N, C-alpha and C positions, 0 to 999 in steps of 0.2 A: 197545137199539140195533138198527136195522133192518139186515138182511143187505146186504152190498155189492151183490149181484146185483139185489136189489129196488131199491136206491137208484139203480143205473145205469138203471133203467127209469123210476122215479118222478121223478128230477131233470129229464130233458128233457120229460116230460109236464107237470110243474108249471110249467116255464119256458114251455112252449107256451101254457098258460092265461094266464100273466103277460103275454106279449107282446101279447095282444089288448087289454090295458088300457093299454099304453104307446104313446108316439109312435114314429116310425120309428127315430130314432137310438138310443133306449134299447132298443127291441126287438132291434136288431142286437147291442147289447152283452150283453143277456140271453142271446141265442142263443149268442154266443161264450163267455160264462162257463159256460153249461150244458154245452157241448161240451167245454170244458177240464175241467170237473168230472168228466164221464164218462170222459175219458182218464185222469185221476188215479185214479178208482175202478177202472178196468180194470187199471192197474199194481198197485194195492193188492190187487185180486182175484188177480192172478198171484202176488204175494208171499204172500198168505194161503193160496193153494192149495199152495205149496211148504212153508210153515211148519206149517200146521194140517190140511191135507187138504181134500177136496171137501166134507166134512160142514160145515165152518165157513162155507161159502158158500151152502149149500142153504136153501131156504125152501119152506114148504108150508102152504096154507090150504084147508080143505074148501070145495068149490064146489057140486057136485051129488052128494049122497050116493048117490042111486039108481043113478047111472052109475059109481060108484066114481071120481069125477072131482074132482081138486083143482087149485088154482092153484099149480103147483109150478115152482120154478127150481132148476137144478142145474148144477154145473160139472164138466166133464171136461177132459182135456188138449186135445183138439181144439176144444171150445167156448170154452175160455179164450183160445186163439190167435185164434179167429174174432171173439170179442168185442173183443179188443185191436185187431185189424184194423179192425173197425167204428169204434171210438173214434178211431183215427188218421185214417181217411179223413174222417169227419165233422168232426173238428177242423180238418183242412186245408181242407175245403170251407167251414166257417163263417168262417174267416179272410178269405176272398175274396168272401163273399156280397154285401157292399155294392158291390164293384167290378163284379161281373157281373150283378147284378139291379138294374135301374133303377127299375122301377115296382112298386107294391104290395108293398113290402118287408116290411111288418108281416105280411101274410097269408103271404108266402113264408117268413118265419122261423117262423111257426106250423106250416106244412106240413113244413118242414125238421126241426123238433124232434120232431114226431110220427113222422116217418119214422125218425129216429135211435132213439127209444125202442122202436119196433116192431121195428127191425132187431136191436137187442140182444135183444129178447124172443124172436125166432125161434131164436137160438142158445142162449139160456138156458133155454127151456121144457123141462120134464121130461116133458111129455106131448104127444102129437100134436094134441090138441084146441086147446090154446093156441098151439102152433107154427103151426097153420093160421090162427088168428085174427090173430096178429101178422104173419104172411106177407101176408095179404090187406090189412091196414091199410097196411103199408109199400108194397105195390104201388100202391095207390090214391093214396098221397101222391106217389109218383114220377110217376104219370100226371098229376097236377095240376101238378107242376113242369114237365113237358114241355109239356102242353097250354096252360098259362097263361103260361109264361115262355120258351118256345122260339123258334125262328127262324120264317122265313116259312111253311114247311110244317109247323108244329108241330101243327096240328089233325090232319092226315093221320097224322103219325108217332105222335101221342098215341093216336089211335083204334086204329091198328095194334098199338101196344104193349099197350093194355088188352085188346084182343080176344085176342091170343095169351096174355096173362097170365091172363085169365079161363078160357080153355080149360085151361091148365096147372093152375090152381087147382081147377077142377071135377074134373078127373081125380084130383088129389091128394085132394080131399075124398071122392070115391067110394072110393078106395083105403083111406083112413083108416077109413071106416065098415065096409068089408069086413074090414079087419084087426081092428077092434074086435070084430066079431061072430064072427070065425073063431077068435080066440085064447081059450084056456081057462086061467084065468078071464077074463071080458071086462074089458079095461082099455085105456085110452089111454096108459098109462105106457110110455115108450120102454124103460126098463130091464125092466119087466114083460113087454113083448112079446118082447124079446131072450131073456129067461129061458124063456119059454113057447112060443117059435116052433115047437118040435117038435110041438106039438099041432095046428098048422094043416095041413090036408090039402094034398097036392101040387097039385091043380087050383086051389084057392083061392090058394095061393102064386103060381102062375103068372099068374093073373088080376091079382092085386095088383101083381106085378112089371111086367106090361104097362102098367097104369095109371100106376104110379110112373115107369116108364121114359120114357113119352111126356111126362110132366110135367117131369121133370128135363132131358130133351132140349130142351124149349122154353125152359126157364129158364136153362140154362147159357150159350148154347144150342149145339146140335149140328146139323150138316148132316143133313137138309135143312130143319130147323125153325128156321133161324137168321135168316131174311130180315128180321125185325122189328128186329134189333139195329142194323145200319148206319143204317137210317132214323131210329131213335130217337136215336142218338148224333149224327147230322148235324144234327138239329133241336133237341136238348136244350140248355139253357144249360150253361155249363161246369161249374157245381156239380152240375147234374143228371147230366151224363156221369160225373163223379167218383163220385157215389153209385151210379149204375146199374152201372158197370163194377167199381167197387171193392167194392161190398157186395151188391147185388141178384143179380148173377150167381152169387154164392157160395151163395145159397139153393138153387140147383140142385145145386151140388157137395155141399152138406151133405145134401140129400135123397138123392143117390146114395150117399153114405157110410152114411146110416141104412138105406137099402135093403139094402146088403150086410151090415149088422150084424143086421138084423131077419129077413131071409128066407133060410133055409138053401138053398133051391132055386137061388138066384142063382149059386151056384158052378158050376152046370151050363151057365150062359149067359155066364160072364165072358169067355170067349175071343171070343164073337160081339160083345159090347159093346166089347171091345178093338179089334176090326177096325173097328167103327163110329167109335170115337174116333180111330183112326189115319187113316182116310180124311178125317174132319172136320179134323184138324190139317193135313194136306197140302193139302186143298182150300182152306181159308181162307188158308193161307200163300201159295198161288198167287194167290188173289184179292187179296191185299195188293199184289202187283206190278202189278195193273191199275188201282189207284185213283188218282184225280187230286185227291181231297179228303182233306186230312190227317186229319180226324176219322173219315171212313169207313175210311181205312187203319188207323188205330189200333183202330177197332172190330173189324176182321177179325183183328188180332193177338190180341184178347181171345178170339175163337172158337178160335184155335189153342191159346192157353194153357189155356183151360178144357177143351179136349180132352185136354191133357196131364194135367190133374187127374184126368180119367176114366181115363187110362192107369194112373196110380198106384193108384187105387182098385181097378180091375179086376185088378191083379196079385194082390190078396188076400194080400200079404205085409205084415208089420209095417213094414218099411222103406218099401215103396211107398206104403202108406196114410198113414204119417207124412209122407212127401214130398208127397203130394197136399194134405194140410192146410197144410203149409208153402208149397206152391205157391200156394194160394189167398191166403195172407197176402202173399207176395212179389209176386204179380201185382197185388193190390189197391193196394199202395204204388206200384209202377212205373207201372201204367196210369193211376192218378190223377194222377201227376206229368206223364205225357205229355198227358193231356187238359187239365191246367192250362195247360201251355205252348201247346197248340193253341188253346185259348180265348183266351189272352192275345194270340196272333198275330192272331186275328180282331178283337180290340179295337184293336190297334195298326195293322193294315193294312186292315181292313174286308173280308177275304176269307179263305176256307179253301182256296182252290185252290193247289196246290203250285207250279204254273208261274208264278203271279203274285207270288210272294215270293222274293226273293233276298237273300243277304248279311245275315241277321239279326245275325250276330256283330259287324258294323260298328257298329251302333247299340245293341244289347242283348246284350253279352257274357254277362251273368249268366243271361239267359233261355236262351241257347245252351248254356251249361254244364249248366243244369238238364235240358234236353232230352237232351243227350248221356248224362248219368248215368242218366236215366230209361230210355234205350235199353239201357245196360249192364245195368240191373236186369231189363229185359224179356227179354233174351236170355240172362241168367244168367252174366255175367262174374264172376270171383272178386272177393271183398270186397263183394258184394251178396247180399241175401237170396235172389235168384233163383238164384245159383250153388248154394247149399245145397239148394234145392228141386229143381233139375235133377239133382244127384247122387243124392239119395235116391230120387226118382221113377224114374230110369232104372236104378238098381241094382235096385230092386224089380221093375221091368218085365222086366229081363233075367233075373232069377231065375225069373220066372214063365213068360215066353214065349221065353226063350233069345235067339237073335240077332234075332228079330222084335221084341223089346222095345225095341230102339234105333232102329227105323225111324221112330218119331214125331220123332226129331231132325231129320228132313228139314223138318218144319214150322218148327222153331226156326231152321234155316238160312235158310229162305225169308223169314220175318218179319225176321230180322236183315238180309238183303239189302235188303229194302224200306225198313227204318228207316235204314240207313246211306246209302241213296240219298237219302232225305229230308234227312239231315244235310248231305250234299254239295250238294244242289240248293237247299235253302232257307236253310241257316245259314252255310255256309262260302264261298259264292260272293260274296265281298265286293267284287270288282272292279267288278261291275255291280249294286250293292246297291239294293234298292227303298227309297224314302224313306217312312218311316212318318208317319202323321198323328195317331196316338193318343198317349195319355200312359200310361206304365207306372206302375202303382200299387205301392207298396212292400209291400203285403200279399201280392202274388203271390210275391215273393221269399221272404218269411217263410214262407208256406205251402209253397213248394217246398223250402226248407231243412228244414222239419219232415219232409216225406216222404223227402227225400234222407238225412237223419240216421237215420230209422227203417230204411231199406233197408241202410245201411252197418252200423249197430249189430247188426241181426239177421243180417247176413252175416258179420260178424267174430265175434260171440258167439252162435252159434245155440243153444247150450245154455240160453240164457235161456228159450227156449220148448220146445226138444226134450226137456228134462228133464221138463216138464209133460206133453208129448204121449206 
């Protein structure tokens, strides 16, 4: 029997090959079935991790003996959470793919499934070589989703996205090669590098840290390397925004976590990185208040939330780092739900401008409820996964940075103010409601309920994942 982690990658890859041979209708069904299978496998992986340990999920096959390189997959507490996150977001996106993607659906389903398999591979890879390979493939697939299926300025947004991504990837690749050559014995294995990190000279560690830092600052993203994100989100199709915000931004958060685990020298610079994340959280929170396009506003909330992930990791406490991982999971669910509703409004009203839509609750109460609960999750209200993430992250930050550790809460208050203003302006002003002309698809509600349920279950029963982490 093949290991579960390997199946989580092979199933969408096999489905991607199958959709090229099928008609449009059946290709969508295959993509939906494959995403559902990956979600089931993710849940089984979590259960197996609890019952039998990480060894029961690991897989290794020799790839290049001269470089001590194998194709390896491994599960840890954080990666199990991130793989479950990936499965949930892709499942929700696959449910509404037919609604939001009008043309070339078969090619879209192929790209979508390759992106899913590669995203799982990033978090499951046991070595940096294959982490980088999966990282690159996932980025290219999302570029095609933006470039081929986005809005009017999709080409500009797509090119800007891929240029920033390639710079990030190039720096990551150089850092990986330096890390391989600096560690003794030479290895790409993440666990091997962590065990042998003391053999790396301080100048080499500092250079690798600088390369990785710019890479994860672009990918998370962090001010001032964030400008590609609002453009990408404003032009990406709804499912592309869900994948980009829900999964790809977490590549940067995961790289940040690995950087802190692999390089001992990073402890000397944690406080400087904390200040950077603090500023990014507050800056992007203020930027939210100035937005007139709902997708750009939600994009800036992502920058704030990913900065809070950085705050948790830079605390270098067990609680803070656990909170950062949980923050990535909770943010993925909440932000995917917000982008799902924003894209639905675009389909129903033909615009993303906040001032042009009023009184959504009058015609679509269910859509309004989904958005409101998504906002609750984004700002961390109790009974949502975001609440657990906030508590753990800020407890860890306060332990490390004392009273300064709670300053990033300013960013949370700012995005909360912006999102509640959107609720009042677009959804609750029913006395002068804008008349829609689109048709609401039932799959939107089903996808939203899946995300809503995930947020509430992980908010009420956090030990489902915290025990693994």
